[in-house]
A tleap script that builds the chain and sets N, CA, C and O, in Angstrom:
source leaprc.protein.ff14SB
mol = sequence {
  NMET SER GLU ASN ILE LYS LYS PRO TRP GLY
  TYR PHE GLU VAL LEU ASP THR GLN ASP GLY
  TYR LEU THR LYS LYS LEU TYR LEU LYS PRO
  GLU SER LYS LEU SER LEU GLN SER HIE LYS
  PHE ARG SER GLU HIE TRP ILE VAL VAL ARG
  GLY SER ALA THR VAL THR ILE ASP GLU ASN
  LYS TYR ILE LEU ASN LEU ASN GLU SER ILE
  TYR ILE PRO MET GLY SER LYS HIE ARG LEU
  GLU ASN ASN SER GLU ASN GLU LEU ILE ILE
  ILE GLU VAL GLN ILE GLY ASP LYS LEU ASP
  GLU ASP ASP ILE ILE ARG TYR ASP ASP ILE
  TYR GLY ARG GLU VAL SER CGLU
}
set mol.1.N position { 0.846 -1.182 0.000 }
set mol.1.CA position { 0.000 0.000 0.000 }
set mol.1.C position { 0.889 1.242 0.000 }
set mol.1.O position { 1.908 1.280 0.691 }
set mol.2.N position { 0.513 2.237 -0.759 }
set mol.2.CA position { 1.326 3.444 -0.849 }
set mol.2.C position { 1.020 4.385 0.312 }
set mol.2.O position { 0.062 4.191 1.060 }
set mol.3.N position { 1.860 5.406 0.439 }
set mol.3.CA position { 1.640 6.386 1.495 }
set mol.3.C position { 0.495 7.322 1.129 }
set mol.3.O position { 0.175 7.515 -0.044 }
set mol.4.N position { -0.114 7.899 2.163 }
set mol.4.CA position { -1.168 8.884 1.953 }
set mol.4.C position { -0.531 10.243 1.687 }
set mol.4.O position { 0.326 10.693 2.447 }
set mol.5.N position { -0.951 10.890 0.612 }
set mol.5.CA position { -0.471 12.219 0.255 }
set mol.5.C position { -1.531 13.223 0.717 }
set mol.5.O position { -2.632 13.268 0.169 }
set mol.6.N position { -1.194 14.015 1.717 }
set mol.6.CA position { -2.148 14.957 2.298 }
set mol.6.C position { -2.360 16.166 1.392 }
set mol.6.O position { -1.421 16.687 0.790 }
set mol.7.N position { -3.608 16.592 1.312 }
set mol.7.CA position { -4.032 17.768 0.554 }
set mol.7.C position { -4.996 18.562 1.433 }
set mol.7.O position { -5.516 18.021 2.409 }
set mol.8.N position { -5.247 19.837 1.109 }
set mol.8.CA position { -6.182 20.612 1.939 }
set mol.8.C position { -7.592 20.014 1.981 }
set mol.8.O position { -8.308 20.191 2.967 }
set mol.9.N position { -7.991 19.316 0.934 }
set mol.9.CA position { -9.325 18.729 0.833 }
set mol.9.C position { -9.418 17.317 1.402 }
set mol.9.O position { -10.511 16.754 1.468 }
set mol.10.N position { -8.303 16.741 1.811 }
set mol.10.CA position { -8.276 15.362 2.314 }
set mol.10.C position { -6.939 14.733 2.006 }
set mol.10.O position { -5.897 15.272 2.379 }
set mol.11.N position { -6.954 13.591 1.326 }
set mol.11.CA position { -5.703 12.945 0.938 }
set mol.11.C position { -5.964 11.961 -0.195 }
set mol.11.O position { -7.110 11.641 -0.509 }
set mol.12.N position { -4.869 11.487 -0.804 }
set mol.12.CA position { -4.993 10.442 -1.811 }
set mol.12.C position { -3.862 9.444 -1.643 }
set mol.12.O position { -2.846 9.726 -1.010 }
set mol.13.N position { -4.063 8.273 -2.223 }
set mol.13.CA position { -3.005 7.270 -2.300 }
set mol.13.C position { -2.962 6.730 -3.720 }
set mol.13.O position { -3.997 6.569 -4.367 }
set mol.14.N position { -1.763 6.455 -4.195 }
set mol.14.CA position { -1.590 5.862 -5.520 }
set mol.14.C position { -1.747 4.356 -5.373 }
set mol.14.O position { -1.032 3.729 -4.592 }
set mol.15.N position { -2.676 3.776 -6.118 }
set mol.15.CA position { -2.934 2.337 -6.056 }
set mol.15.C position { -2.080 1.559 -7.043 }
set mol.15.O position { -1.616 0.459 -6.742 }
set mol.16.N position { -1.873 2.141 -8.235 }
set mol.16.CA position { -1.106 1.446 -9.271 }
set mol.16.C position { -0.622 2.468 -10.291 }
set mol.16.O position { -1.315 3.440 -10.595 }
set mol.17.N position { 0.559 2.237 -10.806 }
set mol.17.CA position { 1.059 3.079 -11.891 }
set mol.17.C position { 1.781 2.194 -12.903 }
set mol.17.O position { 2.631 1.378 -12.547 }
set mol.18.N position { 1.427 2.375 -14.155 }
set mol.18.CA position { 2.019 1.622 -15.258 }
set mol.18.C position { 2.260 2.608 -16.397 }
set mol.18.O position { 1.866 3.772 -16.315 }
set mol.19.N position { 2.900 2.142 -17.444 }
set mol.19.CA position { 3.140 2.992 -18.602 }
set mol.19.C position { 1.804 3.412 -19.211 }
set mol.19.O position { 1.057 2.570 -19.709 }
set mol.20.N position { 1.505 4.699 -19.173 }
set mol.20.CA position { 0.293 5.213 -19.799 }
set mol.20.C position { -0.912 5.377 -18.898 }
set mol.20.O position { -1.890 6.006 -19.303 }
set mol.21.N position { -0.879 4.826 -17.673 }
set mol.21.CA position { -2.008 5.036 -16.761 }
set mol.21.C position { -1.559 5.012 -15.309 }
set mol.21.O position { -0.528 4.439 -14.960 }
set mol.22.N position { -2.373 5.657 -14.473 }
set mol.22.CA position { -2.121 5.734 -13.037 }
set mol.22.C position { -3.470 5.684 -12.333 }
set mol.22.O position { -4.425 6.324 -12.775 }
set mol.23.N position { -3.556 4.933 -11.244 }
set mol.23.CA position { -4.800 4.802 -10.491 }
set mol.23.C position { -4.605 5.315 -9.073 }
set mol.23.O position { -3.648 4.948 -8.392 }
set mol.24.N position { -5.534 6.176 -8.635 }
set mol.24.CA position { -5.496 6.760 -7.289 }
set mol.24.C position { -6.810 6.497 -6.564 }
set mol.24.O position { -7.842 6.244 -7.184 }
set mol.25.N position { -6.747 6.562 -5.247 }
set mol.25.CA position { -7.934 6.574 -4.404 }
set mol.25.C position { -7.934 7.917 -3.689 }
set mol.25.O position { -7.004 8.224 -2.944 }
set mol.26.N position { -8.990 8.733 -3.914 }
set mol.26.CA position { -9.104 10.063 -3.329 }
set mol.26.C position { -10.088 10.029 -2.169 }
set mol.26.O position { -11.168 9.450 -2.283 }
set mol.27.N position { -9.718 10.644 -1.061 }
set mol.27.CA position { -10.567 10.746 0.124 }
set mol.27.C position { -10.849 12.227 0.366 }
set mol.27.O position { -9.952 12.965 0.773 }
set mol.28.N position { -12.075 12.667 0.122 }
set mol.28.CA position { -12.431 14.070 0.309 }
set mol.28.C position { -13.181 14.254 1.620 }
set mol.28.O position { -14.164 13.566 1.896 }
set mol.29.N position { -12.696 15.197 2.418 }
set mol.29.CA position { -13.355 15.530 3.672 }
set mol.29.C position { -14.744 16.106 3.380 }
set mol.29.O position { -14.994 16.604 2.283 }
set mol.30.N position { -15.644 16.035 4.367 }
set mol.30.CA position { -16.954 16.668 4.189 }
set mol.30.C position { -16.808 18.152 3.854 }
set mol.30.O position { -15.916 18.829 4.364 }
set mol.31.N position { -17.697 18.645 2.989 }
set mol.31.CA position { -17.740 20.064 2.616 }
set mol.31.C position { -16.412 20.567 2.037 }
set mol.31.O position { -16.005 21.693 2.321 }
set mol.32.N position { -15.744 19.755 1.239 }
set mol.32.CA position { -14.458 20.146 0.641 }
set mol.32.C position { -14.541 20.033 -0.882 }
set mol.32.O position { -15.474 19.444 -1.428 }
set mol.33.N position { -13.545 20.610 -1.552 }
set mol.33.CA position { -13.508 20.499 -3.014 }
set mol.33.C position { -12.095 20.700 -3.524 }
set mol.33.O position { -11.280 21.387 -2.909 }
set mol.34.N position { -11.826 20.085 -4.661 }
set mol.34.CA position { -10.558 20.280 -5.348 }
set mol.34.C position { -10.597 21.618 -6.078 }
set mol.34.O position { -11.664 22.206 -6.259 }
set mol.35.N position { -9.439 22.087 -6.490 }
set mol.35.CA position { -9.393 23.325 -7.271 }
set mol.35.C position { -10.042 23.094 -8.636 }
set mol.35.O position { -10.093 21.969 -9.133 }
set mol.36.N position { -10.539 24.185 -9.232 }
set mol.36.CA position { -10.974 24.133 -10.625 }
set mol.36.C position { -9.692 24.080 -11.439 }
set mol.36.O position { -8.861 24.984 -11.345 }
set mol.37.N position { -9.521 23.033 -12.237 }
set mol.37.CA position { -8.229 22.757 -12.854 }
set mol.37.C position { -8.388 22.109 -14.221 }
set mol.37.O position { -9.481 21.698 -14.611 }
set mol.38.N position { -7.274 22.026 -14.938 }
set mol.38.CA position { -7.221 21.263 -16.183 }
set mol.38.C position { -5.846 20.622 -16.291 }
set mol.38.O position { -4.921 20.969 -15.558 }
set mol.39.N position { -5.730 19.675 -17.224 }
set mol.39.CA position { -4.475 18.956 -17.445 }
set mol.39.C position { -4.167 18.944 -18.943 }
set mol.39.O position { -5.056 18.713 -19.763 }
set mol.40.N position { -2.920 19.190 -19.290 }
set mol.40.CA position { -2.509 19.210 -20.699 }
set mol.40.C position { -2.203 17.822 -21.246 }
set mol.40.O position { -2.315 17.589 -22.449 }
set mol.41.N position { -1.815 16.896 -20.362 }
set mol.41.CA position { -1.259 15.626 -20.837 }
set mol.41.C position { -2.052 14.390 -20.437 }
set mol.41.O position { -1.613 13.269 -20.696 }
set mol.42.N position { -3.219 14.572 -19.805 }
set mol.42.CA position { -3.966 13.386 -19.381 }
set mol.42.C position { -5.465 13.643 -19.335 }
set mol.42.O position { -5.924 14.773 -19.168 }
set mol.43.N position { -6.206 12.559 -19.489 }
set mol.43.CA position { -7.642 12.550 -19.211 }
set mol.43.C position { -7.833 11.777 -17.911 }
set mol.43.O position { -6.910 11.116 -17.435 }
set mol.44.N position { -9.027 11.860 -17.340 }
set mol.44.CA position { -9.293 11.171 -16.079 }
set mol.44.C position { -10.678 10.534 -16.112 }
set mol.44.O position { -11.586 11.008 -16.795 }
set mol.45.N position { -10.811 9.452 -15.360 }
set mol.45.CA position { -12.100 8.814 -15.088 }
set mol.45.C position { -12.271 8.820 -13.578 }
set mol.45.O position { -11.349 8.440 -12.856 }
set mol.46.N position { -13.428 9.241 -13.088 }
set mol.46.CA position { -13.721 9.219 -11.657 }
set mol.46.C position { -14.880 8.268 -11.404 }
set mol.46.O position { -15.889 8.303 -12.109 }
set mol.47.N position { -14.732 7.417 -10.391 }
set mol.47.CA position { -15.761 6.461 -9.992 }
set mol.47.C position { -16.048 6.678 -8.514 }
set mol.47.O position { -15.128 6.670 -7.697 }
set mol.48.N position { -17.318 6.872 -8.161 }
set mol.48.CA position { -17.702 7.064 -6.762 }
set mol.48.C position { -17.840 5.699 -6.096 }
set mol.48.O position { -18.636 4.866 -6.528 }
set mol.49.N position { -17.056 5.477 -5.041 }
set mol.49.CA position { -17.162 4.220 -4.295 }
set mol.49.C position { -17.728 4.430 -2.888 }
set mol.49.O position { -18.091 3.465 -2.216 }
set mol.50.N position { -17.806 5.691 -2.440 }
set mol.50.CA position { -18.500 6.028 -1.192 }
set mol.50.C position { -18.921 7.489 -1.252 }
set mol.50.O position { -18.123 8.365 -1.584 }
set mol.51.N position { -20.181 7.739 -0.929 }
set mol.51.CA position { -20.675 9.108 -0.860 }
set mol.51.C position { -21.320 9.570 -2.150 }
set mol.51.O position { -21.713 8.774 -3.003 }
set mol.52.N position { -21.413 10.894 -2.262 }
set mol.52.CA position { -22.020 11.542 -3.415 }
set mol.52.C position { -21.136 12.716 -3.815 }
set mol.52.O position { -20.674 13.469 -2.958 }
set mol.53.N position { -20.898 12.874 -5.111 }
set mol.53.CA position { -19.977 13.896 -5.614 }
set mol.53.C position { -20.704 14.880 -6.519 }
set mol.53.O position { -21.634 14.519 -7.241 }
set mol.54.N position { -20.262 16.120 -6.464 }
set mol.54.CA position { -20.656 17.119 -7.453 }
set mol.54.C position { -19.444 17.343 -8.347 }
set mol.54.O position { -18.359 17.670 -7.866 }
set mol.55.N position { -19.634 17.167 -9.642 }
set mol.55.CA position { -18.534 17.273 -10.599 }
set mol.55.C position { -18.845 18.395 -11.586 }
set mol.55.O position { -19.932 18.449 -12.162 }
set mol.56.N position { -17.882 19.281 -11.770 }
set mol.56.CA position { -17.975 20.325 -12.787 }
set mol.56.C position { -17.015 19.969 -13.918 }
set mol.56.O position { -15.837 19.703 -13.677 }
set mol.57.N position { -17.520 19.963 -15.147 }
set mol.57.CA position { -16.681 19.791 -16.338 }
set mol.57.C position { -17.050 20.924 -17.288 }
set mol.57.O position { -18.163 20.989 -17.810 }
set mol.58.N position { -16.084 21.815 -17.496 }
set mol.58.CA position { -16.317 23.034 -18.270 }
set mol.58.C position { -17.528 23.767 -17.685 }
set mol.58.O position { -17.483 24.153 -16.516 }
set mol.59.N position { -18.594 23.973 -18.439 }
set mol.59.CA position { -19.755 24.739 -17.944 }
set mol.59.C position { -20.860 23.849 -17.375 }
set mol.59.O position { -21.922 24.352 -17.009 }
set mol.60.N position { -20.630 22.531 -17.294 }
set mol.60.CA position { -21.670 21.594 -16.860 }
set mol.60.C position { -21.402 21.053 -15.463 }
set mol.60.O position { -20.253 20.832 -15.079 }
set mol.61.N position { -22.500 20.839 -14.691 }
set mol.61.CA position { -22.401 20.234 -13.355 }
set mol.61.C position { -23.171 18.928 -13.352 }
set mol.61.O position { -24.235 18.810 -13.960 }
set mol.62.N position { -22.604 17.937 -12.646 }
set mol.62.CA position { -23.207 16.617 -12.548 }
set mol.62.C position { -23.193 16.178 -11.088 }
set mol.62.O position { -22.286 16.534 -10.335 }
set mol.63.N position { -24.201 15.403 -10.692 }
set mol.63.CA position { -24.219 14.763 -9.378 }
set mol.63.C position { -23.971 13.279 -9.612 }
set mol.63.O position { -24.678 12.638 -10.389 }
set mol.64.N position { -22.956 12.736 -8.930 }
set mol.64.CA position { -22.643 11.310 -9.042 }
set mol.64.C position { -22.853 10.648 -7.693 }
set mol.64.O position { -22.408 11.157 -6.664 }
set mol.65.N position { -23.531 9.517 -7.704 }
set mol.65.CA position { -23.752 8.737 -6.495 }
set mol.65.C position { -22.954 7.445 -6.557 }
set mol.65.O position { -22.221 7.199 -7.514 }
set mol.66.N position { -23.102 6.631 -5.539 }
set mol.66.CA position { -22.380 5.365 -5.433 }
set mol.66.C position { -22.454 4.571 -6.736 }
set mol.66.O position { -23.531 4.403 -7.309 }
set mol.67.N position { -21.302 4.085 -7.196 }
set mol.67.CA position { -21.182 3.231 -8.373 }
set mol.67.C position { -21.417 3.970 -9.696 }
set mol.67.O position { -21.605 3.332 -10.732 }
set mol.68.N position { -21.409 5.297 -9.671 }
set mol.68.CA position { -21.519 6.067 -10.907 }
set mol.68.C position { -20.153 6.638 -11.260 }
set mol.68.O position { -19.307 6.837 -10.387 }
set mol.69.N position { -19.944 6.901 -12.554 }
set mol.69.CA position { -18.631 7.369 -13.001 }
set mol.69.C position { -18.786 8.465 -14.045 }
set mol.69.O position { -19.862 8.682 -14.603 }
set mol.70.N position { -17.663 9.154 -14.290 }
set mol.70.CA position { -17.657 10.222 -15.284 }
set mol.70.C position { -16.269 10.302 -15.912 }
set mol.70.O position { -15.263 9.991 -15.275 }
set mol.71.N position { -16.236 10.724 -17.172 }
set mol.71.CA position { -14.998 10.887 -17.929 }
set mol.71.C position { -14.682 12.370 -18.044 }
set mol.71.O position { -15.551 13.166 -18.401 }
set mol.72.N position { -13.440 12.746 -17.742 }
set mol.72.CA position { -12.979 14.128 -17.859 }
set mol.72.C position { -11.968 14.187 -19.005 }
set mol.72.O position { -10.851 13.692 -18.855 }
set mol.73.N position { -12.330 14.778 -20.141 }
set mol.73.CA position { -11.403 14.832 -21.275 }
set mol.73.C position { -10.173 15.692 -20.977 }
set mol.73.O position { -10.240 16.640 -20.196 }
set mol.74.N position { -9.070 15.353 -21.599 }
set mol.74.CA position { -7.844 16.134 -21.497 }
set mol.74.C position { -8.140 17.588 -21.874 }
set mol.74.O position { -8.810 17.848 -22.873 }
set mol.75.N position { -7.642 18.529 -21.075 }
set mol.75.CA position { -7.816 19.947 -21.353 }
set mol.75.C position { -9.087 20.567 -20.806 }
set mol.75.O position { -9.229 21.790 -20.834 }
set mol.76.N position { -10.022 19.756 -20.305 }
set mol.76.CA position { -11.271 20.297 -19.762 }
set mol.76.C position { -11.048 20.896 -18.378 }
set mol.76.O position { -10.314 20.338 -17.562 }
set mol.77.N position { -11.688 22.041 -18.119 }
set mol.77.CA position { -11.691 22.590 -16.764 }
set mol.77.C position { -12.642 21.730 -15.938 }
set mol.77.O position { -13.783 21.494 -16.336 }
set mol.78.N position { -12.164 21.265 -14.785 }
set mol.78.CA position { -12.994 20.373 -13.981 }
set mol.78.C position { -12.733 20.564 -12.491 }
set mol.78.O position { -11.698 21.083 -12.074 }
set mol.79.N position { -13.720 20.119 -11.706 }
set mol.79.CA position { -13.623 20.208 -10.248 }
set mol.79.C position { -14.455 19.089 -9.642 }
set mol.79.O position { -15.509 18.725 -10.164 }
set mol.80.N position { -13.964 18.552 -8.533 }
set mol.80.CA position { -14.663 17.538 -7.752 }
set mol.80.C position { -15.010 18.143 -6.407 }
set mol.80.O position { -14.155 18.744 -5.757 }
set mol.81.N position { -16.280 17.987 -5.976 }
set mol.81.CA position { -16.731 18.553 -4.705 }
set mol.81.C position { -17.455 17.508 -3.873 }
set mol.81.O position { -18.164 16.648 -4.394 }
set mol.82.N position { -17.257 17.608 -2.566 }
set mol.82.CA position { -18.017 16.816 -1.606 }
set mol.82.C position { -18.871 17.797 -0.816 }
set mol.82.O position { -18.371 18.461 0.092 }
set mol.83.N position { -20.142 17.893 -1.149 }
set mol.83.CA position { -21.041 18.829 -0.478 }
set mol.83.C position { -21.796 18.191 0.676 }
set mol.83.O position { -22.724 18.796 1.213 }
set mol.84.N position { -21.416 16.987 1.065 }
set mol.84.CA position { -22.124 16.284 2.133 }
set mol.84.C position { -21.374 16.398 3.459 }
set mol.84.O position { -20.296 16.988 3.530 }
set mol.85.N position { -21.958 15.827 4.494 }
set mol.85.CA position { -21.336 15.797 5.819 }
set mol.85.C position { -20.560 14.499 6.035 }
set mol.85.O position { -20.076 14.245 7.138 }
set mol.86.N position { -20.439 13.682 4.997 }
set mol.86.CA position { -19.725 12.407 5.077 }
set mol.86.C position { -18.537 12.402 4.122 }
set mol.86.O position { -18.487 13.184 3.173 }
set mol.87.N position { -17.588 11.520 4.383 }
set mol.87.CA position { -16.421 11.395 3.512 }
set mol.87.C position { -16.837 10.902 2.126 }
set mol.87.O position { -17.732 10.066 1.995 }
set mol.88.N position { -16.180 11.427 1.103 }
set mol.88.CA position { -16.374 10.990 -0.282 }
set mol.88.C position { -15.121 10.242 -0.712 }
set mol.88.O position { -14.007 10.728 -0.518 }
set mol.89.N position { -15.300 9.059 -1.296 }
set mol.89.CA position { -14.158 8.293 -1.796 }
set mol.89.C position { -14.352 8.052 -3.291 }
set mol.89.O position { -15.394 7.574 -3.739 }
set mol.90.N position { -13.315 8.401 -4.040 }
set mol.90.CA position { -13.323 8.320 -5.504 }
set mol.90.C position { -12.140 7.471 -5.959 }
set mol.90.O position { -11.038 7.606 -5.428 }
set mol.91.N position { -12.362 6.608 -6.927 }
set mol.91.CA position { -11.259 5.963 -7.640 }
set mol.91.C position { -11.021 6.799 -8.900 }
set mol.91.O position { -11.937 7.033 -9.688 }
set mol.92.N position { -9.783 7.238 -9.071 }
set mol.92.CA position { -9.412 8.064 -10.224 }
set mol.92.C position { -8.451 7.274 -11.101 }
set mol.92.O position { -7.443 6.758 -10.621 }
set mol.93.N position { -8.767 7.184 -12.386 }
set mol.93.CA position { -7.868 6.563 -13.352 }
set mol.93.C position { -7.415 7.652 -14.315 }
set mol.93.O position { -8.228 8.249 -15.021 }
set mol.94.N position { -6.104 7.903 -14.335 }
set mol.94.CA position { -5.511 8.882 -15.249 }
set mol.94.C position { -4.915 8.135 -16.437 }
set mol.94.O position { -4.256 7.109 -16.269 }
set mol.95.N position { -5.153 8.660 -17.641 }
set mol.95.CA position { -4.588 8.059 -18.846 }
set mol.95.C position { -3.917 9.165 -19.650 }
set mol.95.O position { -4.537 10.181 -19.964 }
set mol.96.N position { -2.637 8.958 -19.983 }
set mol.96.CA position { -1.938 9.974 -20.757 }
set mol.96.C position { -0.445 9.761 -20.787 }
set mol.96.O position { 0.072 8.742 -20.328 }
set mol.97.N position { 0.245 10.758 -21.345 }
set mol.97.CA position { 1.692 10.672 -21.527 }
set mol.97.C position { 2.481 11.197 -20.340 }
set mol.97.O position { 3.609 10.764 -20.108 }
set mol.98.N position { 1.903 12.124 -19.587 }
set mol.98.CA position { 2.587 12.709 -18.429 }
set mol.98.C position { 1.656 12.585 -17.235 }
set mol.98.O position { 0.645 13.282 -17.150 }
set mol.99.N position { 1.999 11.698 -16.318 }
set mol.99.CA position { 1.116 11.394 -15.195 }
set mol.99.C position { 1.785 11.786 -13.887 }
set mol.99.O position { 2.185 10.926 -13.102 }
set mol.100.N position { 1.905 13.093 -13.656 }
set mol.100.CA position { 2.478 13.547 -12.395 }
set mol.100.C position { 1.730 14.784 -11.911 }
set mol.100.O position { 0.935 15.372 -12.644 }
set mol.101.N position { 1.997 15.164 -10.674 }
set mol.101.CA position { 1.279 16.266 -10.037 }
set mol.101.C position { 1.620 17.631 -10.642 }
set mol.101.O position { 0.947 18.615 -10.334 }
set mol.102.N position { 2.645 17.717 -11.492 }
set mol.102.CA position { 3.000 18.984 -12.128 }
set mol.102.C position { 2.084 19.327 -13.307 }
set mol.102.O position { 2.041 20.481 -13.735 }
set mol.103.N position { 1.358 18.349 -13.834 }
set mol.103.CA position { 0.454 18.596 -14.961 }
set mol.103.C position { -0.882 19.112 -14.428 }
set mol.103.O position { -1.898 18.422 -14.497 }
set mol.104.N position { -0.865 20.328 -13.901 }
set mol.104.CA position { -2.086 20.926 -13.368 }
set mol.104.C position { -2.062 22.430 -13.617 }
set mol.104.O position { -1.084 23.114 -13.316 }
set mol.105.N position { -3.151 22.918 -14.167 }
set mol.105.CA position { -3.361 24.355 -14.318 }
set mol.105.C position { -4.558 24.684 -13.436 }
set mol.105.O position { -5.663 24.202 -13.684 }
set mol.106.N position { -4.345 25.505 -12.407 }
set mol.106.CA position { -5.427 25.876 -11.490 }
set mol.106.C position { -6.054 27.197 -11.931 }
set mol.106.O position { -5.353 28.146 -12.285 }
set mol.107.N position { -7.393 27.240 -11.902 }
set mol.107.CA position { -8.137 28.445 -12.247 }
set mol.107.C position { -8.808 29.064 -11.030 }
set mol.107.O position { -9.041 30.272 -10.997 }
set mol.108.N position { -9.122 28.241 -10.023 }
set mol.108.CA position { -9.754 28.708 -8.793 }
set mol.108.C position { -9.413 27.713 -7.694 }
set mol.108.O position { -9.419 26.501 -7.915 }
set mol.109.N position { -9.112 28.244 -6.492 }
set mol.109.CA position { -8.756 27.360 -5.384 }
set mol.109.C position { -9.163 28.021 -4.069 }
set mol.109.O position { -8.705 29.121 -3.760 }
set mol.110.N position { -10.015 27.361 -3.299 }
set mol.110.CA position { -10.498 27.942 -2.043 }
set mol.110.C position { -9.464 27.865 -0.926 }
set mol.110.O position { -9.666 28.457 0.134 }
set mol.111.N position { -8.372 27.156 -1.136 }
set mol.111.CA position { -7.356 26.972 -0.097 }
set mol.111.C position { -6.164 27.912 -0.258 }
set mol.111.O position { -5.194 27.809 0.493 }
set mol.112.N position { -6.222 28.826 -1.227 }
set mol.112.CA position { -5.163 29.810 -1.385 }
set mol.112.C position { -3.959 29.351 -2.184 }
set mol.112.O position { -2.941 30.043 -2.225 }
set mol.113.N position { -4.063 28.177 -2.829 }
set mol.113.CA position { -2.958 27.745 -3.681 }
set mol.113.C position { -2.930 28.604 -4.943 }
set mol.113.O position { -3.960 29.126 -5.369 }
set mol.114.N position { -1.750 28.744 -5.532 }
set mol.114.CA position { -1.560 29.630 -6.685 }
set mol.114.C position { -2.417 29.192 -7.873 }
set mol.114.O position { -2.482 28.011 -8.213 }
set mol.115.N position { -3.071 30.175 -8.494 }
set mol.115.CA position { -3.874 29.905 -9.684 }
set mol.115.C position { -3.200 30.525 -10.906 }
set mol.115.O position { -2.379 31.435 -10.786 }
set mol.116.N position { -3.562 30.018 -12.078 }
set mol.116.CA position { -2.907 30.434 -13.322 }
set mol.116.C position { -3.513 31.680 -13.939 }
set mol.116.O position { -2.823 32.394 -14.667 }
set mol.117.N position { -4.789 31.967 -13.672 }
set mol.117.CA position { -5.378 33.193 -14.225 }
set mol.117.C position { -6.212 33.885 -13.191 }
set mol.117.O position { -6.791 34.936 -13.466 }
savepdb mol mol.pdb
quit
């Protein structure tokens, strides 16, 4: 099992990494959200395994419940939110040529991290 990587919204752990894909488990604290962001080198798939998620992709918002999933195309502005009082757990599958934490462009962040515009 990998180490937990702490973030302002909770933490994640890397489950598997291979050439061309990476799998993470994200744990979002109640009433938390990731930054509005995009990636130049990867697309993502999110699967809800506990809780309920609000997902923004470009100008659209979606509600995902247990066992539901969504595809985030490369280059799309997106955000994951936990608007409940319970922990949200997501399995994230990244597919692309550059699969590291540096491939992130932030547009909005409630935790004060640097944004690109």
